[in-house]
N, C-alpha and C positions, 0 to 999 in steps of 0.2 A: 498400419504399416503394410499389411497384405495387399490393400488396394493400391498403394504406391507401386508395389511390385508388379501387379497386373497392368497398371497403366503404362509403366515404363517398359516392361518386357514386351508387351504387345506393340507399343509405340516405337520400338526400335527401328522398324522399317521406315518410319516417317522422317527420321533424321538423315536419310539418304537423299541429299539434294545438292545442287551445285552453285546456286546463286542465292542472294539474300537481300532483304530490304534493309535500309539504313536506319529505320526506326522500329521500335517494338511493334510487331504485328499483333493485331487482335484476332483471335480465332473467329471464324465465320460459321454461321449455322449450316449444318449439312442437310441433306434430303430428309424429309419426314419419313419416319418408319411406318410401313404399312403391313400390319400383321397378316393380312390376307394375301399378300403378294411378295413384296420385297424380301421379307424375312422367313418366308415359308420354307421349311426343311426340304432340301433336295431340289429347290427351284433352280432352273437353268438360268445363267446370267442373262439379264435383260439390258439392252442398250437403249438409253434415252438419247435420241439423236441430237448432236450439237446444234444449237440454234432453233430446235423445234419447240413447239408449244409444250407447256407443262402436260405431262401424261402421255405424250406421243412416244411410241416405241418403234424400234426397228429390229426385226428378228433375223438379221443377217449375221450369221456366226462369223463370217470372214471379217466383218467390221469389228465385232467384239474382240476377235483374236488380234486384230491389228492394234487396237488400243492396249490390250494386255501385253503384246510383244514390245511396244514402245516403253511401257513401264518396266518390263523385265530387263530390257537393254539398259535403261537409265539406272536401275538399281545395281545391276551386275557390273557396270563400268566404274562404280565407286569402290576404291580399296581402302582409303583412309578419309576421315572427315572430322573436322573440328568446328564447333560453332556454339551458338547460344540458343536457349529455348525459353518459352513462356508457357506455363501450364495453368489451366483453369479447371479446378476440381468440381465435383458434383454440387458442392455448397457455394460455388461462385468464388471461392478463395483463389487468389492469383499468386503463383510462385515463379521464380526465375532461376536460371543457372546456366552452366556450361556442360557440354558433352564432348566426348572423344571416342572415335571409332577406329578400330583397325581390324580389317577382315583377314582371315575368318574368325569369327566367334568372340571378338573382344570389344568391350564398350565400357565407358564410365560416364555416369551422370552425376554432376555435383550441384546441389542446390545452394543458392545464396542464403546467408543468414536472413531472418532468424531460423530458417530450417537448418537442421544439422545432419541431413541424410545424404549419403552417397549410394549409388547403385553401380555395381561393378560386375562385369562378366569377364572371365579369363579364358574362355574357350571350352571349359568343362562345367563350370558352375556359375551361378548368379548369387551375389550377396547384397543385402540391404544393410548398410552400416550406419550406425549412430556415432557420429564423430565425437560428441560430448561424452557419451557413456563408454565409447570404445567397445561396443558390442555389435554383433552382426547376425542376421538370419540368412541361412544358406539354402539354396534351391538348386536342383539339377537343371542345367541348361537345356537338357533334352526334353524337359517338361514345359518349356515355354516356346513361344513362336520365334525366339531368338535362334532356334536350331536351324531355321531356314533363312531368316531375314539377315543374319550375319554370315551367311555362306558366300563363297566367292561368286557363285552363279545361282540364279533363281528363275524358276518358271512358275508364276503364281497360279496358273491354271492347272499345272501338273502337281506341284509340291504343296499346295494349300487347298482348303475348302473355299474356293472363290464362289460367293453366292450372288454377287451383283456387280454389274459394270454399268455406269451411268455417265452421261455427259450433257452439259449445257454450254452457254456462251462463256461461262466463267471457270468452271471446274470440270475435270474428269475425275470421277469418284469410283473407287474400287472397294468392295466390302469383303472381308475375309472372316470366316468363323473358325475359331479354334476350340476343339473339344478335347478336354482332359478328364480322365476317369475320376480323379480325386479332387480336381479343382472346379470343374464345371465348364460351362460354355462362355467364352469371351468373344466379343465381336470387335473387329478393327476396321474402321473406315478411313481410307487414305484419300486425300484430296490433292490433285495436281492442277497446275494452271492449264487451262484449255488450249492456250495458244503456244506456250513454251514447254509444256509437259514437265515443268519443274515442281517438285512436291512442296506444298505450302503448309499443310498441317494434317493432323490425324485426330480421330476421336475413338476412344476405347469405351465399350460398354461391358461392364463386368457381369458375373453371373447373377448379381442381385439387381441388375438393371441400371446401375449408376454410370453416368457418362463423365469421362475426363478428356478434355481437349487440349492439344499441345500445338503450338506454332513454332517454327524454327527460323533463324535468321543469322546474319554474319557468318555464313558458312564458308569453309576453306577446305578444298580438296587436295591442296598441295603440301600443307604442313604435315609432317609425320609425327604422331604423338609419341611421347616418352613411353617406352615399354613398361616402365615401373608403374604407370597409372593403372595397369590392368592386373596387378599382382594381388592375389588373395592369400592371406595368411590363415591356414586351416588349423593351426595349433594354438595361436595366441592372438586373439582379436586386438589386444592392446598394441600389437606391432603392425597392424594393418596400415598401409600407406595412406597418409592424409596430406592435404594441401592447405 
């Protein structure tokens, strides 16, 4: 269950998108990890020029910043979002469900059966709830990347540890590393369409090195979610909101 928390908590940013495919998207492979460069601690973001050959780089910080600024604007302009998601876990297992976002700080992920899990953030805490057992595990929102990804406004270069910016003909890819004293290091890779800058999917690498990839679709930025979706009962898990 802890891995589900990491995958969803880190992946919250990826559900910020404004258009969707009409069929279930299949997650696409991301850039290969290069331990000697891309993931080196403290590495300055490197831009892979759109349309350039593999391995070509451009050290123009203004171009890097322009890409990041477009993503910042895109994310910050979303206040509510409703849609569907497809998740592929480290073992290849595929699960689906719906999500609901209301900024600042609120989100709900509902997995379709046979999964019985909901993940809910109410602005202060995140819970992973077992619908069948009516139990829940509680985590501080401040200890997850939700603390900035669900904020009204975000600057990824200022507010996060942005370690890589890359682009090709298909995707613009940003990689963020989140370091927590008691949890360890998680890595989030966000992939946007290179032409329309709309977010397509994300991949989370947990502290043990396991990858979870999620794609989003059928997204709606106009519908306002029911506020009750984001309520957490701190005293009696049996009374926790279910659907």
